[in-house]
C-alpha positions, 0 to 999 in steps of 0.5 A, a space after each residue: 474382556 472382549 465385547 462383541 458388537 453386531 454391525 451391518 457387516 457382521 460381528 466385531 470384537 471390541 475390547 471394553 478397555 479400549 472402548 473406554 480409553 479410545 477417546 482419551 488415548 486419541 486426545 492424548 496423542 493429538 495433544 502431544 503433537 506440535 506444529 512448528 512453523 518453518 523458520 522465517 527467511 532472513 531479510 537480505 538487503 542487496 548492496 545496491 539498495 544501501 545508500 541509494 534512492 528510496 521510494 520516499 526520496 523519489 516521491 519527494 523529487 517528483 513532488 518538487 518537480 510538480 511544484 517547480 513547474 507550476 509556481 503560480 498554482 502552488 499555495 505558499 504557507 499553511 493549507 487552510 483548516 477546512 480544505 476546499 478539496 483533496 484530490 488523490 491522483 494515481 499515475 504511472 511513470 516510465 524509466 524516462 520520467 514520462 507519465 504514461 497513465 494518470 487518473 483521479 483515484 479519489 476526490 470529493 467531486 470538485 471538477 476544477 480541482 481534479 482538472 488542475 491536479 491532472 494538468 499540473 502533473 502533465 505540465 511537470 513532465 518529464 519527471 525525474 527518471 525513477 531509479 532502476 531498482 524501483 521499476 516493475 518488470 515493464 520498466 514503470 513505477 506507479 505512484 499516488 500523490 495528494 493535491 490539497 486545495 485551498 478555497 482560492 484554488 491553490 494547492 500543496 502536495 501532501 509529500 511537501 505540505 506545510 502543517 495545516 492551519 488549526 483555526 477556521 479564519 
């Protein structure tokens, strides 16, 4: 059975059956479609990365250099339960191990601790040369390190820190 529908542009013939089944037909067609995501690319580890220095290894080398070059400022033993200060420093190292940029990234506003953190980083130069595979396109690597300060002004670096004390003595 055909039904004629008057529209602004004229008469249109619509099958009554299609009109009743149209939405259901569209829904059925849409639900039959599936979207298959593309396959994930395989992670291929380059041969030169196997058994080579990782970023964590390099961070540990840098932390050890900072500690070695600043022995009188380094805290021996466990950091106190409530630290005086935590200073996060962002720094960029070039391929020769020189710090080309450094700044306090996060702090609690302790100016003395901030000054000590930046000074001990500068005093540790040159840092170990970063492995070439860790360098960016301009031959640098950006790192972050946390200086954990006790009340006496001595610090440990989070990369090498002892477990923090649990009691407030």
